[in-house]
C-alpha positions as CSV (number, residue, x, y, z in Angstrom):
1,R,-44.4,-119.9,-25.1
2,P,-47.3,-117.5,-25.1
3,D,-48.5,-115.8,-21.8
4,F,-51.4,-117.9,-20.7
5,A,-53.8,-115.2,-20.0
6,T,-53.2,-113.0,-23.1
7,Q,-52.0,-115.9,-25.5
8,R,-49.5,-113.4,-26.7
9,D,-45.8,-114.3,-27.5
10,S,-43.2,-111.8,-26.4
11,G,-39.5,-111.6,-26.2
12,V,-36.3,-109.5,-26.9
13,A,-33.8,-109.5,-29.6
14,D,-30.4,-108.0,-28.7
15,F,-29.0,-106.9,-31.9
16,G,-26.4,-104.3,-33.0
17,G,-26.3,-102.7,-29.5
18,Q,-30.0,-102.2,-29.3
19,R,-32.6,-104.3,-27.4
20,W,-35.6,-104.8,-29.4
21,Q,-38.9,-106.0,-27.8
22,V,-40.9,-108.4,-30.0
23,R,-44.6,-109.0,-29.3
24,S,-47.1,-111.0,-31.2
25,V,-50.2,-109.4,-32.7
26,N,-53.2,-111.7,-31.9
27,N,-56.1,-109.5,-32.4
28,L,-57.6,-107.5,-35.2
29,Q,-58.3,-103.8,-35.3
30,G,-61.9,-103.2,-34.5
31,Q,-62.4,-106.6,-33.1
32,K,-65.1,-106.8,-30.3
33,G,-63.7,-108.2,-27.3
34,S,-60.1,-109.0,-26.6
35,F,-60.1,-112.7,-26.9
36,P,-57.0,-113.7,-29.1
37,L,-58.1,-115.0,-32.3
38,A,-54.7,-116.1,-33.9
39,R,-51.2,-115.1,-34.4
40,F,-51.3,-112.5,-37.3
41,G,-47.8,-111.1,-36.9
42,Y,-45.4,-109.3,-34.7
43,E,-44.5,-105.8,-33.7
44,F,-41.1,-104.4,-32.8
45,V,-40.6,-101.9,-30.0
46,L,-37.7,-99.7,-29.4
47,A,-37.5,-97.3,-26.5
48,D,-41.3,-97.8,-25.7
49,R,-42.3,-97.0,-29.3
50,V,-43.6,-99.5,-31.9
51,V,-41.3,-98.9,-34.9
52,A,-42.1,-101.9,-37.1
53,G,-44.4,-104.6,-37.7
54,V,-44.6,-107.7,-39.7
55,E,-47.7,-109.6,-40.9
56,T,-47.0,-113.4,-41.0
57,R,-50.3,-114.5,-42.5
58,G,-50.6,-114.9,-46.2
59,N,-47.7,-113.5,-48.3
60,G,-46.5,-111.5,-45.4
61,R,-46.0,-107.7,-45.3
62,I,-43.7,-105.3,-43.3
63,W,-44.1,-101.8,-42.0
64,I,-41.2,-99.7,-40.8
65,L,-41.7,-96.3,-39.2
66,P,-40.0,-93.6,-41.5
67,G,-37.2,-91.6,-40.1
68,L,-35.3,-94.4,-38.3
69,A,-31.6,-94.2,-38.4
70,R,-29.9,-96.3,-41.3
71,G,-28.4,-98.6,-38.8
72,E,-31.9,-99.3,-37.0
73,E,-33.4,-99.9,-40.5
74,D,-30.6,-102.5,-41.2
75,E,-31.2,-104.3,-37.9
76,L,-34.9,-104.3,-38.4
77,S,-34.6,-105.7,-41.8
78,A,-32.6,-108.6,-40.4
79,L,-35.3,-109.1,-37.6
80,L,-38.3,-108.8,-39.9
81,T,-36.9,-111.3,-42.4
82,A,-36.4,-113.8,-39.5
83,M,-39.9,-113.3,-38.1
84,L,-41.3,-113.9,-41.7
85,Y,-39.5,-117.1,-41.8
86,Y,-40.4,-118.1,-38.3
87,G,-44.0,-117.3,-39.0
88,T,-43.9,-119.5,-42.0
89,L,-42.6,-122.4,-39.8
90,L,-45.3,-121.8,-37.2
91,D,-48.0,-121.8,-39.8
92,L,-46.6,-125.1,-41.0
93,Q,-46.5,-126.6,-37.6
94,D,-50.2,-125.5,-36.9
95,S,-51.3,-127.3,-40.0
96,I,-49.8,-130.7,-39.1
């Protein structure tokens, strides 16, 4: 469930010996005010650094920070794929 004050979903994924923090993105860049508009996607944090993002609106897109270790890229690929699928399910639920 999202945090009531921010309406931001967050959690962790323990995968491959790493603990990935996952946070929803609910605001647009350049948006006036901080009121959450919708769930646009998710960002992935490792060691206090955003290393990837996934847009779940429309056809979906992903971004991965260049220079990550091969194993981290593999783990992120699995996590990003899962979030694209999860985002599709949430959109379907919201449309019902």
